MARLO-612882 format. One record per residue (C-alpha): residue number from 1; residue in three letters; chain; x, y, z. Coordinates in pm, whole numbers. Layout:
BEGIN
R;pos;code;unit;xx;yy;zz
R;NUM;ala;A;X;Y;Z;
...
END
This chain:
BEGIN
R;pos;code;unit;xx;yy;zz
R;1;unk;A;10447;11131;8591;
R;2;unk;A;10119;10954;8522;
R;3;unk;A;9816;11058;8322;
R;4;unk;A;9615;11031;8644;
R;5;unk;A;9657;11227;8965;
R;6;unk;A;9659;11046;9297;
R;7;unk;A;9322;11202;9382;
R;8;unk;A;9172;11083;9054;
R;9;unk;A;9321;10736;9099;
R;10;unk;A;9172;10715;9449;
R;11;unk;A;8832;10826;9320;
R;12;unk;A;8849;10564;9044;
R;13;unk;A;8944;10290;9288;
R;14;unk;A;8665;10383;9529;
R;15;unk;A;8404;10410;9253;
R;16;unk;A;8480;10055;9137;
R;17;unk;A;8533;9905;9484;
R;18;unk;A;8270;9893;9760;
R;19;unk;A;8456;9661;9998;
R;20;unk;A;8630;9850;10276;
R;21;unk;A;8882;9571;10328;
R;22;unk;A;8972;9561;9958;
R;23;unk;A;9007;9940;9950;
R;24;unk;A;9240;9926;10250;
R;25;unk;A;9440;9647;10086;
R;26;unk;A;9506;9870;9787;
R;27;unk;A;9598;10157;10017;
R;28;unk;A;9845;9933;10199;
R;29;unk;A;10006;9823;9873;
R;30;unk;A;10021;10188;9766;
R;31;unk;A;10209;10273;10088;
R;32;unk;A;10457;9990;10033;
R;33;unk;A;10508;10086;9669;
R;34;unk;A;10571;10451;9752;
R;35;unk;A;10825;10353;10016;
R;36;unk;A;11010;10122;9778;
R;37;unk;A;11006;10388;9504;
R;38;unk;A;11183;10625;9740;
R;39;unk;A;11431;10354;9837;
R;40;unk;A;11509;10274;9474;
R;41;unk;A;11508;10635;9352;
R;42;unk;A;11197;10585;9139;
R;43;unk;A;10884;10795;9078;
R;44;unk;A;10683;10761;9401;
R;45;unk;A;10361;10890;9243;
R;46;unk;A;10382;10642;8955;
R;47;unk;A;10462;10352;9184;
R;48;unk;A;10199;10455;9437;
R;49;unk;A;9925;10475;9177;
R;50;unk;A;10025;10130;9050;
R;51;unk;A;9969;9991;9398;
R;52;unk;A;9650;10189;9449;
R;53;unk;A;9491;10056;9129;
R;54;unk;A;9625;9701;9104;
R;55;unk;A;9299;9542;9225;
R;56;unk;A;9051;9820;9146;
R;57;unk;A;8857;9600;8898;
R;58;unk;A;8848;9292;9123;
R;59;unk;A;8489;9336;9245;
R;60;unk;A;8344;9403;8899;
R;61;unk;A;8548;9132;8726;
R;62;unk;A;8654;8874;8989;
R;63;unk;A;8783;8618;8735;
R;64;unk;A;8717;8292;8917;
R;65;unk;A;8820;8108;8599;
R;66;unk;A;9155;8290;8596;
R;67;unk;A;9121;8383;8231;
R;68;unk;A;9438;8542;8096;
R;69;unk;A;9272;8813;7888;
R;70;unk;A;8932;8866;8050;
R;71;unk;A;8807;9000;8382;
R;72;unk;A;9059;9093;8658;
R;73;unk;A;9315;9233;8591;
R;74;unk;A;9275;9249;8213;
R;75;unk;A;8950;9449;8214;
R;76;unk;A;9091;9701;8457;
R;77;unk;A;9406;9741;8252;
R;78;unk;A;9200;9804;7938;
R;79;unk;A;9030;10088;8123;
R;80;unk;A;9362;10225;8251;
R;81;unk;A;9506;10220;7900;
R;82;unk;A;9204;10418;7780;
R;83;unk;A;9292;10679;8043;
R;84;unk;A;9646;10700;7913;
R;85;unk;A;9836;10535;8196;
R;86;unk;A;10193;10433;8107;
R;87;unk;A;10245;10084;7970;
R;88;unk;A;10488;10010;8252;
R;89;unk;A;10202;10051;8498;
R;90;unk;A;9966;9838;8291;
R;91;unk;A;10221;9559;8250;
R;92;unk;A;10299;9559;8622;
R;93;unk;A;9930;9526;8709;
R;94;unk;A;9885;9246;8456;
R;95;unk;A;10196;9074;8586;
R;96;unk;A;10087;9062;8949;
R;97;unk;A;9849;8779;8852;
R;98;unk;A;10030;8460;8748;
R;99;unk;A;9757;8350;8511;
R;100;unk;A;9793;8644;8272;
R;101;unk;A;10127;8507;8157;
R;102;unk;A;10276;8857;8157;
R;103;unk;A;10638;8844;8274;
R;104;unk;A;10750;9069;8556;
R;105;unk;A;11062;9228;8407;
R;106;unk;A;11064;9584;8542;
R;107;unk;A;11147;9691;8899;
R;108;unk;A;10791;9828;8918;
R;109;unk;A;10636;9492;8829;
R;110;unk;A;10865;9295;9059;
R;111;unk;A;10795;9527;9350;
R;112;unk;A;10417;9518;9305;
R;113;unk;A;10423;9139;9306;
R;114;unk;A;10652;9132;9610;
R;115;unk;A;10430;9366;9812;
R;116;unk;A;10081;9244;9720;
R;117;unk;A;10046;8921;9918;
R;118;unk;A;10275;9041;10196;
R;119;unk;A;10050;9341;10264;
R;120;unk;A;9758;9100;10298;
R;121;unk;A;9948;8887;10547;
R;122;unk;A;10062;9185;10752;
R;123;unk;A;9707;9319;10771;
R;124;unk;A;9587;8980;10894;
R;125;unk;A;9867;8974;11152;
R;126;unk;A;9761;9316;11279;
R;127;unk;A;9393;9230;11301;
R;128;unk;A;9452;8930;11530;
R;129;unk;A;9645;9147;11776;
R;130;unk;A;9440;9265;12077;
R;131;unk;A;9525;9621;11977;
R;132;unk;A;9449;9562;11606;
R;133;unk;A;9749;9787;11544;
R;134;unk;A;10020;9732;11283;
R;135;unk;A;10262;9892;11530;
R;136;unk;A;10241;9574;11738;
R;137;unk;A;10334;9341;11450;
R;138;unk;A;10699;9231;11449;
R;139;unk;A;10905;9034;11197;
R;140;unk;A;10948;8716;11410;
R;141;unk;A;10572;8693;11458;
R;142;unk;A;10515;8740;11086;
R;143;unk;A;10761;8459;11010;
R;144;unk;A;10565;8230;11244;
R;145;unk;A;10238;8318;11072;
R;146;unk;A;10406;8260;10737;
R;147;unk;A;10467;7899;10840;
R;148;unk;A;10114;7854;10978;
R;149;unk;A;9921;7750;10668;
R;150;unk;A;9591;7766;10858;
R;151;unk;A;9636;8139;10917;
R;152;unk;A;9514;8374;10642;
R;153;unk;A;9467;8080;10405;
R;154;unk;A;9405;8305;10107;
R;155;unk;A;9755;8451;10121;
R;156;unk;A;10009;8278;9896;
R;157;unk;A;10322;8202;10093;
R;158;unk;A;10504;8107;9774;
R;159;unk;A;10428;8448;9621;
R;160;unk;A;10570;8625;9926;
R;161;unk;A;10892;8423;9923;
R;162;unk;A;10935;8434;9546;
R;163;unk;A;10852;8803;9537;
R;164;unk;A;11127;8893;9782;
R;165;unk;A;11373;8674;9594;
R;166;unk;A;11291;8838;9260;
R;167;unk;A;11323;9179;9422;
R;168;unk;A;11665;9085;9557;
R;169;unk;A;11575;9175;9915;
R;170;unk;A;11620;8922;10201;
R;171;unk;A;11280;8810;10327;
R;172;unk;A;11315;8945;10681;
R;173;unk;A;11433;9280;10546;
R;174;unk;A;11143;9288;10300;
R;175;unk;A;10892;9215;10576;
R;176;unk;A;11044;9482;10800;
R;177;unk;A;11046;9739;10520;
R;178;unk;A;10682;9684;10424;
R;179;unk;A;10585;9684;10791;
R;180;unk;A;10746;10025;10824;
R;181;unk;A;10557;10158;10525;
R;182;unk;A;10227;10028;10659;
R;183;unk;A;10294;10167;11006;
R;184;unk;A;10346;10510;10853;
R;185;unk;A;10006;10479;10682;
R;186;unk;A;9831;10309;10976;
R;187;unk;A;9547;10562;11024;
R;188;unk;A;9440;10536;10659;
R;189;unk;A;9458;10157;10680;
R;190;unk;A;9249;10138;10998;
R;191;unk;A;9544;9968;11171;
R;192;unk;A;9633;10233;11428;
R;193;unk;A;9434;10082;11715;
R;194;unk;A;9110;10267;11655;
R;195;unk;A;8934;9942;11561;
R;196;unk;A;9013;9801;11904;
R;197;unk;A;8896;10119;12074;
R;198;unk;A;8577;10119;11871;
R;199;unk;A;8498;9755;11945;
R;200;unk;A;8568;9811;12316;
R;201;unk;A;8326;10103;12338;
R;202;unk;A;8048;9945;12130;
R;203;unk;A;7818;9688;12293;
R;204;unk;A;7838;9350;12123;
R;205;unk;A;7542;9256;11906;
R;206;unk;A;7652;8894;11882;
R;207;unk;A;7801;8941;11536;
R;208;unk;A;8154;8882;11413;
END
């Protein structure tokens, strides 16, 4: 159990994060974390909240300098500790950023790191599909995008590969598993095809 309900964690995340894409990223990591918790026989609420809050302080404290003990994720973790969240959650969130120097030793920390960048890549893969639906993303296509360094440049390929290795799950299996978790959460992630339907029914204004 955590000191924070899922509803309270969601409210906290949304109050600190205005960006819809960043909110959906955290929701996608939450979905992946919950699925892995069930696979590993762990606390799905605890793991889900860890995913839901791992970047909640990113907008307020973006940390361009990558300071180990200031801004994201350190400031967010200080706030979470004040709310009484378990240290395992705090250490996992600190550990998902290389520059904090916090080792990823628990299954929770290893899984968060393994899912974070992959969720970003899978979202990008879905959004370039005509349907904009995660249901149309398949593992072979993801592997091709993984090799295409010009695609989703902000996603660390090394983190994805190293994350799966540390988790002890073959990369293709890891991709397929996280894809499944995101497909199950597709409506909340805006990746169920509604974006395509909306863009098709709305006259173009010449924007992106």
